[in-house]
N, C-alpha and C positions, 0 to 999 in steps of 0.2 A: 544352624545359627542361631543368635540370640533374637527372641524377638525388639531388641532397640534396633541391634544389624537392620531387622526388615523393616521397621519403621520408618527409618534414616534414609532406607532403598527406595519405599514405599515413596517419598516424601510427607511422610505424616511425624508432626513435630507436636509433645504440649509445652512448648515452649513460646507465649502469647509475643511479639516483637512487636508491638501497635498496629495501627492501622497504615496505611499505606497510598500516597495520594494517585490519584488515576492521571495520567500522563496522555490525553491520547493525539489524537494529531486534530490540528485545524483546518475543518470543511472549506473555509470562507476560505482560507489562501489557497487555498489545492485551486477551490475548482476556478478561484481571480487568474493563480497562473497559466491552468487549461484553455479558459476561453482565451486569456494574448496569445495562446500559441495558435490556437483556433483562428482569432482575425488576421494572423501574422500569414501564418499557412492560410486561408481561403479555403478553410476546409465549411463544408456545409450538411446541417444538423441532417442525421439520417442515414447520411453517408456510408462506408465500408472504414473511412479513413475516421471520420466522426466516432465511431463506436471503437475504433485501435484508441484514438485518444482519449476519450472517457472510461473507455471501461480496461485499460492496461493496469495490471497491476504490480509494480516497478519490484516490490522484492517476491512478486511466483514468475510473472515474466519477465520483466528484464525493461528498462527506460523506452519503448520505443518512440514515444513523445518527446524526448530530451535527445536523441538523434539526429547527428548535421544531415541535415539533405532528408528530413521524414516526411515520405511522400504516399505509403503505404503500401498497397499493392497494387502492380497494374492490370489493367484487364484487355 
């Protein structure tokens, strides 16, 4: 295998293509939306449902807080 092929597979290139702007998420919009859901569902801070609402990562665990009828776990 040629060194250029290995560099390409490793993602190492010597041609600079310019800086790219960082496009992160707007945490203000996300926080406002979660607080709205918290008020609508009557979820109290510190409860199991509150932790599920605020600490669920939609890309990894699924958007539990956006499912219809989200009530959390019954005890």
